[in-house]
Steps between C-alpha positions, in 0.01 A plus 500: 500500500352290781292205377353160590577249229517136395853369446415130461210253517406230749171309492555364853635815668395803293655751741843352430529708182365826649748785533454836673772726368611733222420500129589746222263790438259412218538623144195675354395387150321733258136539606566381855520697823644468850289470815663556839354225716340595833327166568476161327292195587592132502314238294512121473649567156818621672540178698430289189766701315757387758394143420571564132137515389440766233855630526780372278855429609646737243295789647685482833577701702143634497358765732174356633166674552203575273325775696607847603379846591728800494592822324538554128768719345286811561435416865141378446370217719443196278431128482688260276293266281692172501409357156752592231371447146691449179525839324328358190197366691174690447234274659398450861811513718443170680471302173835605357690168459830685549395690812697469819486621856765720649771274648465241221664664198550849644643592841242522778386742767689393815758775454556870540388554139307307236486572127169438318324597177337842536155347443555283809492799735158568657413788739490390864168563674541781753301311761746212520847496654797383294488173696131443421536602137790257452258212570279573199678418172521120535286346777223756512484544124491121459210474747313788333527338155399157635186637664370767268654435158562127451239386752250774420348468846223743590360639828300231673708210366662263749871426458732264681858617557734208559804526725441821693829659597695555181522833320253414221252325727488779758463754221217293350313486832524876549417591139212253476343640816548857373339397169182372664570126482430245771839364601586157640862417579704198605824445686668216687593748773242619754675834552495567127131413483434758772704760314303424183180591684658824616592610146163425342412131474141425599575140600818294538565127491779252545667400176296228329192545721157448349341839438138580595430633147628450148690806384490697176877521475831392652819703517765229474870569554600186694474219245548137600395533866166672430402425139257215571328703769473797265328293231261334747406834655362653178138522400411367152634750248738653754849632435848427634755773432855378551820704510744281689597160635692568819446142625590347163341468155440124485126455552212263431316736265152364591407515131182294540359746753618796289325394181186357665439813710621729217756667722736762365873496576673828412866584523607848605841667503579843642300781333526795265614851579140617448379242752763624744358851457146362555617321814641827634167671428310222679720529808446876510122464456459231766758632750680165477871444550737203476571283801868498598631208703831667584732775381875442498796708389640363174821407683293239691344353185625153587262492799207582274594229250532246781154587633341464157679172428370365833143621437518722809313794350156659486491784250797660330865522605640840407861613479589866546811685399763528770549874549 
């Protein structure tokens, strides 16, 4: 079958190991099912995989992609939940120490077909296209959990979203606005700041700029480049929710400010299948849909990877099946 996969790693030139070609049809283990992919969205995770982060050499070649929307074996329109748990795990899905994402231990979604546990198949909302639905399982679910589960933010709270432009940050802006929060956003790029206003931010600022108010919470996915600003922007008792370090993990933790102002720093990873269902319900109730930067046929996946690696993106990059 046609697929987009990692053949090798390169930290300097991640696209060097990317192959667009043919792979064997997947085998279906007991309790798993096949989804015919109609659309799949790109995440930073896919670029990091090509750098050898989170993906082991002995797993290659590995079909990339965490997210997909398509048709199940009965022809129903479905989403694929990307977190695969150990069969023996019975607690919250995101806390399973042996969990993995599709494309880490199991073949991913950038292919004609993907095989997943039956419990990982979720009905697709009728109001969203396959392309829109394919944006939800990683970036939008991550943003939903950061805001409303780990952060516990409520209508009327003020949140700062760092690094407007990426999939999680644009999802956080849109979801926070839909959830009744006051939304501030930052970006180094003026055009991205303007786009952030268009999708729901109340005010936008250059990265690192002094804010007119102290915020209740910060949605932090950037890491090294924005961490100090995130800590300094919080009110006493405020909360940083972090789910990524796209600019690097090595930071000055600002521990003195954190303990003196009694700030909370909370990690967040993906979300549960129930939270994915709640996200779908929220989108339906608020008439909200994911922002797509561009849609490309899967045969042109290399162009999408290059755009993400260069930071030339606002919203989600979606690949569709070549018909």
